[in-house]
N, C-alpha and C positions, 0 to 999 in steps of 0.2 A: 504494500500500500504506500503510495507516495504522499508525503505530507504537503499540504498547501500552506504557503507562507505569504504574508503581506510583504510587498516589496518596500523596503525601508532604506532611509539614508542615514549613514553614520555621520553625526554632526560635528565635523571639523571645518575649520576655515583654512583654505589654502589660497594664496595669492601670488601671482608672478611679481618679482621684485620691482618691475616697472610701475606697479601700482603705488599710489602715494600713501596708502594705509592698508591695514589688515582687514579690509572689507571683503566683500564677496565679488569675485570677478564674474562677468557675464556667464551664465550657465552653471555657476558654482553652487546653486541652492541645494542641489541633490548630493553634495559632497558629504564626507564624514564630518562629525562635530569634533574639530580639534580645538583645534584651536581657534583653659586651665589645667588639662592633664599633661603630665610630663611625657607620657607615652600613651598611645591609643590603647583602649581596653579591647581585647579580642573577645571578651564576653561581657555584655552589658550588665552592670551592677543592678540596674533597674530596667525593666522592660518598658521603654518609652512609648511603645505602640499602644499602651492602654491609657496614655495621658489624656485627660479632658481639661481643656484650658480655654482662657479667653483668647480668641484668635488674634486680634490686632496686637495686643501687648505681647503675646507669645512670639509672633513672627518677628517683631522688632527685637525681642530678647534673643531669639535664635540667630538673627543676622549679626548682632553684636557679639554673641558668644562664639559662633563658628566662623565668622568672616576672617579672622586672623589665621585660620587653618586652611583657607582656600587660596590657591595661587594661580596666576596666569602662566601658561607655558607658551613660549615662542620658539619655533623651530625653523631651521633652514635645511633645504634639500636640493638635489639636482634632478630635474625632470627631463627625460629624453622625448623628443618629438621628431616629426619629419624635418623640422628646420634645425635640429641639433639639440644641444643640452642647454636648458634654461634654469637659472637659479630661481627657487621659489621659497616663500616664507609661509609659515602656518601658525595657527593659534589654537590653543585648547586650554583646559583647566586641570588642576591637580588638587589632591587632598594631602595635607601634611599628616603623616601617621606616626611620627616619632619626634621627640624633642631634639634629636641629633640630625634631623633633616631628610629623612626618607619621605618620599612623595609617591602616592599611588595615582595612576591615571589610566587612560585607555591605551591599548596597544596601538590603535590606529592613529593616535595623536603623535607618537614618536617613531612610527615605522618609517624606515628608509631615510631618516634624518641624518644630516652631517654635523649639526650643531644644535644644542638645546640650551635655552636660558629660562630662568624662572623669575617671576616678578611677584613679590608678596603684596599683601593688602594695603601696605603703606607706600607702595610704589618703588621699593628697593629692589634693584635687579641683581640677580646672582648669575654670573656667566660660567662659573666653575661647577658644572652639573654633569653627573655621570649617569648614563642609562644602565642601571644594574642588571636588568633582564626583562624579557617580555614573555607573555603567554598568549600567543595568537588565537588559540582555541577558545579562550574565555575573554579575549579582548581586554587584557589587563597588562599593565607595565609598571615598573618601579624605577624611580629616579633617586639620586642622592645629591642633595645640595652640600657641596664641600665648603663649609664655613663653620667658624667657631660660635656663631650666633645660636642661642637656644631658641628653638621654635615651639609654637603652641600646637600640639597634636589634637586632632579631632577625636571624639569618642565614638566608637563603633557600636551600633545597636544590634538587634536581632531581626533578621529578615524572614524568619520562619513563622512569626506570629502576626504578620500583617493582616489588616482587615480591609475588605473592599469598602470604599467610602472614607477611609481614614485620611485625615488631613496631612499634607506633606509640604515641604518647602525645598526649592532648588536654588542653588547658588552657582554661578559660573561666569565665565568670560564671554558674554554674549556677543556674537558677531566678531569676536576677536578685538573688539574696541571698548566694550563696556564691562570692565572687570568687576567682580563681585556683584553682579546683577542678581537681585533676589526676586523670585516669583513663588507663587503658592498655588495649590490645587488639592486634588485628592488622588488616592490610589484607585484606578479604574479597573484593574485586573491584575492577576498574578499568574505565573506559570506560562507566559506567552512565548511561543517560538516565532522567530523571524528570520528572514533572509535579508541581509543589509548590503546595499551597493556602496562600493568605495568611490564611485565616480570615475574610476579609471578602467572600467570594463570588468572588474573583479567583484565577486560577492563573497560574503561569509555568513554562515549560519550560527545563530545563537539561540539558546533555549532557556526556559525558566525565568524569563525576564519579567520585571515589574512594569506594568503599563500605568502611566500617569497623565493627567491633563494639566499639570503644572507646566507653564510655558518654558520650553527649552529650545535653544536656537543653535545654529552653527557657531562653534566656539565654546559651547557648554560641555563638550565631551570631556569626560574625566572628572567632572564636578560632582559634588555630593547631592543625593536626594536624602532629605532629613525628616525624621518624625518630629512631633511637636515637643519633644524633650531635647531636641537638638542633637540627636544621635544619628550617625550615618547609617542609613538602611539600604542605600543603593548608589551605584555609580552611573550617572547619566551618560547614555551612549548613542541613542538613535532617535530619529523622528520619522513618522510616516509621511510619505509623499502625498500631496493633494488631499491633506486632511487638516482638521483643526483640533488642536489639543490632544494629539496622540503621540506620546513620547515613551521611550523605553529606557529602563535602568537595569544594570546587572545587580542582582541581590548581593548584599555585602557578605552574607555568610559564605558564599561560594568563593570568596577571596581570602578567607581567614587562614586556611592552611598554608597557602603560599606566603601570605604576609608574615605569619609566625616564623616561617623559615627565613625570610628576608631579614627580619629583625634579629634573629639568632645568628645567622651565618653570612648575611650580606649577599646571598645568592638566591635566584629564583629556581625553585624546584617544585613540580606539581605531582600530586599523588595519582597513581595509575592503577586501574582495576583490570582492564583488558576485555571488555565486552562491547559488542554492538547491541543496541536495544531500541525499542520503540516505547515512548512514554504512553501509557495506557489512557486513552480517552474513550468516551462512548463509541465513537466511530471505529477506533482500533479494536476495542473489545468485540464489537459486532463483526468486524472483518475477519478476525482470527478466532472467533468463537471462544472468547475468554470469559470465564464466569467471575470476573473481578471488575472493580470500578477504578482502581488506582494501582500504581506500581510501574515497573520497568520490565517489558517483555523482551527476553533475550532472543534476538531474532536477526537474521540477515537473509536477503533473497538468494544469495549464492554462498556455498561453503559453510564454514563454521562461524558462529557469532562469538565464539570464545577464542581469543588469540592463543596460539601455541606458546607454552611456557609462561603465560601470564599469571598474575595472582589469582584471577578468576578460575583458570584451569586447575591450578594447584589446590584451590579451595573446593573443587569438584562441581562447579557450576557447568550447566550444559544448555545446548539449544532448547528453547521451549520453556525454560524456567521463567517464573515471574518473580522478580526481586521486589519484596514489599517493604522491607525495613533495613536500615543500616544502624547498628547499635541501638535499636529500639526506636529510631526516628522514622516515622512513616514516609514513604515516597508518595506524594500527592501534590495538589496544586500549591501547597505552601512550601514545597521543596522537591524538585525533581532529583533524579539520581546524580546528575553531574554537579548540581549545586551542593548536595550533601557530601559528595566525595571531596568537593573543594574546601570543606572545613577541616580536612585531615592532611597530614604531612606524609611523605614517603617514610616507610618504616612503622607507621601506626598500624595496629591490629584491631579489627572490628569484628562484630558478629553480624553476619548477613542472614536475614530471614527471607526465605523464598518458598514458592509453591512449585511442586512437581507432581504432575498427575493429580492435582487437586489437594495434595497433602502438604501441610506446612512443615518445613524443615529448616534447620539452622546449620551454619558452618562458620569457621573462623577464616578470616582473610587478612593478609598483610600486604599493604600497598607498596608497590615499587615506585621509583621515580620515573616519570614519563621522559622518553627520549624520542627525538624526531626520527 
């Protein structure tokens, strides 16, 4: 069964250097969006998704609290065309995730760049910035600002307890010109799959995204989506073409495993399970005659859905299994399999609950590090 995806634009700003500003060149609208805590908490002390507050005063407080943790990212790259190589500049947004200068953003913000600079909320520019690593599959990247300045890290929330209709706030470098632009809206949906256009003829597929009607624009990529307690619950990444108020964010839980490794080792390493699967929806359940409403159906059209020598094979998983839980966390609209795996690091061992021939079973699985 082929999935149907909405065609989406990843919201980055790219401009040829002949332009006088980081605006959007003609035809660029469908491009990708680029451009108090000492360290960010990987597990929220309080679940801010349950906060009920006075909207106006809370949004102002959120902007004041989180604004210093949001940075603008400026990139330079070389683009090849029929006429030769052209220098380009781009703009995006990032979130400071540690007091010593680690920044999380989207992969597409810094992909193929030759130079990266970061500008903080007070307008101070840092040119000594290192791209620590990128995760193209989840559209996440990490930078390091090399400076002795202590930075204010954002607090991470819990994206597994989000509620449809819950109020949210987005902050970002809108259009690559208006840094720390604050907008608000609600969560319109969760668990959304999309196919996003890079604007250069390529596409990438992302799953388990948060849908929001908070206004996000080219330049917002990599910026935070916040709950009303000022906790980061998502990373703004894409907008729907020809639509009003349809934006998408990567759930923050799916980045926590990689982030933990970055903060510990300074390197990007992603947990790997080794299965091809379909997220179960009513349509998938009907198509494959599955007597379940949620989970991950281990399936591929050709060959084995379980990679040879993978953690999944060693754990005994097989074609046709339905994975329902990872360490007791249910796979459903609040968190698909890829998002749940994203909470772990290579070397972590979990209990996998699955259905085989209608019977529930469990097995232990130890994640490997993903390699291209």
